[in-house]
N, C-alpha and C positions, 0 to 999 in steps of 0.2 A: 776332341774337337767336334763342335756342333756341325751336323751335316748341312751342307749348302753354304757354309761360310767361305770356304776356300774354292777357288777355281783352279783348274789344272791347265798349264801351258807347257809347250815343248820348246826346247831351245832350237832355234833355226840357224843361228850363227854364234860362235864364240870367238871373240876377237881379243887377242892379247893386248894389254896396255903396258908395254915394256915389261919390267920386272915388278910393276906395282900391282897388277891384278888382271882382270878380264872384263870385257863388256859382253853381256848376254843379250842377244836380240831374239825375241821369242816369236811364236806364230800367233799370239793372241793380242788383244787390245784391252786397255784398262783406262777409260776416260778419266782424266785427272787435271788438276790445276798445277801450274808450275810451282815446284817447291813441296808438293805433297809427297808422302811416302807410302809404301806398301810393305806389309809383313810377308816375308818369304819363308816358306816351310819346306824342309826336306824330312819326310817321315823317318823316324828313328835317329835323326841327327839333332836338329834344333830348329827354332824359328827366330828370325832377326829382321829388323827394319832396314829397308833400302829405299833411297830416293828414286823417284820415277824419272828416268832420263828422257824417255819418250813414251807416249801413251798409245800410239798406233804406228808400228807394232810396239807392244810393251817391251821396254828395254831397261836394264839395270846395269850399273857398273859396280864391280866388286873389288875392293882393295883387299889383298890377301894379308890378313893380320892374325888369323887364328884358325882353329879346327873347322868351324862352320864355313868361313869364307874360303878355306882351302877346298872344302867339299863342293862349294859352288863353282870355284874356278876350275875344278876337275870335270865339270859337266861338258858333254859333247852334243853336237846336233842330234836331235831325236830324244834326248833325255828330258824327263819331266821335272817340273817344280810346281809347288803349290803357292798360290797368291791370295791374300785377302787385303782389301782396301779399296780405294785410297783413303788415307787418313791425314788429319792435320790441316793447319791453315798455311796456305802458300803465299807466294809473292803477289803484290799488286803493282802493276806498271804505273809509274809516275811520269807524266810528260811524254816526250817523244824522243829524247836523247838519253841513252842508258849506258851506264858503265858497270860491267860485271867483273867481279874479282873472285877468282876461285883458287884455293890452295889445295894441292893434292887431290883427293877424291871429291873435294868440294866443287870441282868442275862439273860433276854429275848433277848437282842440285840446280845448276844455272842453265843447263842445256835446253830444257823445255821452255824456260823463260825466254831464252834467246830466240827460239823458233817462233813463239807466239808474238814477240815484239816485231820480228821481221815480217810476219804475216800481216801486221798492221801498217807496214811501211815505215817503221821507226828506224832510227839510227842506233846501232849497237856496237859497242867496243867491249871486247873481252880480254882480260888479263888472266893468264893461267900460270901458277907457280908450283914449284916442287923443290925438293932438296937437290935433285940432279936430273939430267935429261931423261934417264931411263925410268924415272918415277913420275914424269908428266903423264896426265891422264886426259884423254879425249881431245887433244888438239886436232886430230883428224876429223872429228865430228863437227867442230866449229868451222874448219876449212870447208867441209861438205855443205854447211849452211850458208857459206859465202862470207864468213867472218874470218879474217886472218888474225888469229889471236896473238896478242903480245905475250911472249914467253919470258919467264924469270926462273932462275935456278940459284940456289944458295951457293953452289960451287962454281957457277959460271959456265957449266958444260953446255948450256943451251940458252939462247936469248940473253936477257939482261942479267948481269951478275949481281944478285941481291934478292930482295923480297918482292912479292907480287905488288905490295903497296908502293914500294920504290918505283917499280916499273910502270905503275899507273900514274906517275906524277904528271906526265904530259897530258894525259886524258883528263885528269882532275883540273888542270889549268884551264881547260875549255868550259868549265862549270856545267857538267852534265845535269840533266833534270833529276836524275835519281841514281843512287849507287846500290848495288845488290851484291852481297858477299856470302860465301860459304867456305869454310876451311877450319884449320886449327884455331882454337879459341884465342890464343895470343894475337893471331892475325885479325880475328873478328873484332876484338877489343880495339886494336890499333886502327882498323878501318872505321869503326863506329866513332871513335874519338876524333879522328881526322875529319870525317864527314860533319860531325857536330861543330867543329871549329870553323869549317868552311861554310856552314849553313846550308848544306845540301841534304835533301831527304835521303835516308839510308835504311835499308832492310837487311837483316842478317839471318841466315839459316843456321840453327844451332844443332849440333850432333850430341846426343847423349845415349847411354845404354837404355834401351827400351825392352820391356818384356811382353807387354800386352798391346801397346799401341792405342789403347782406349782410355787412358787416364785412370785405370783401376789399381794397378800394382804400385804406383808411386815411385818407380825406379828412376824416373827421368827429371828430377827436380832441377829447375834453374831459378834460384832464389825461391820465391813463393809461387812459382808457376811450374806447370808440367809441360815439357817440350812436346810430348805427343798430342796433348789436348789443346794447349794454348799456343803452341808453335806448330812446326819447328821454326817458322819464320816470325821474327819479332822486329818491330821498329827499333832503330838503333838506340833511341833514348830509353825505351823499355828494357832493352837488353842490358845497357850499362847500369841502369838502376838495379836490375835483378842480380847482376854479378858483383855489384859494389865497386 
């Protein structure tokens, strides 16, 4: 690792997200645009990309899905982690009435966008979905921002019984100025296609395996584009074209 690329931050608070993972609030700041990501490194373990939930203090939300994320979720206040970034192209706010749709850990990619939109005095509706209530991520953060998120679970254990897109039907009927989504790709495709059919501008944040974050390794192809360099946020039309 080149000296000076990474900065060191310490965990100030580790907050559990049900059985899905943990949110790490650090003692540092990382100025960023909503939807950008940072590369997180634990020496001797690995380096992986994570979306920037908040830039001051720098905050990330970790879904526990493998050895590296397990190492992150095991961090306690005072522990260190190494950060480089921010990278990528983020969201651009369209109009003044916004609909945010997050599936699982996709809620993390939309949190800073919600904060920035509210700071402009815009109207924000957030829909958060997961397979079950104990896998919902960050509803507390949206509550703290003053947004009462609409919840959806596949098994009906919290909120609407069904998908996040199903739960967004009422908000979609009001014709928001823009739709912003992050989550599993079947959800992204469904949201992008629905937005296209309704004629509402839509942006989606795509998750792919990234090794470098710089467009060098070529691991994160989305069609003929690289998620790290050309995304992770794409216009819905561009995304649908890329995934065929």
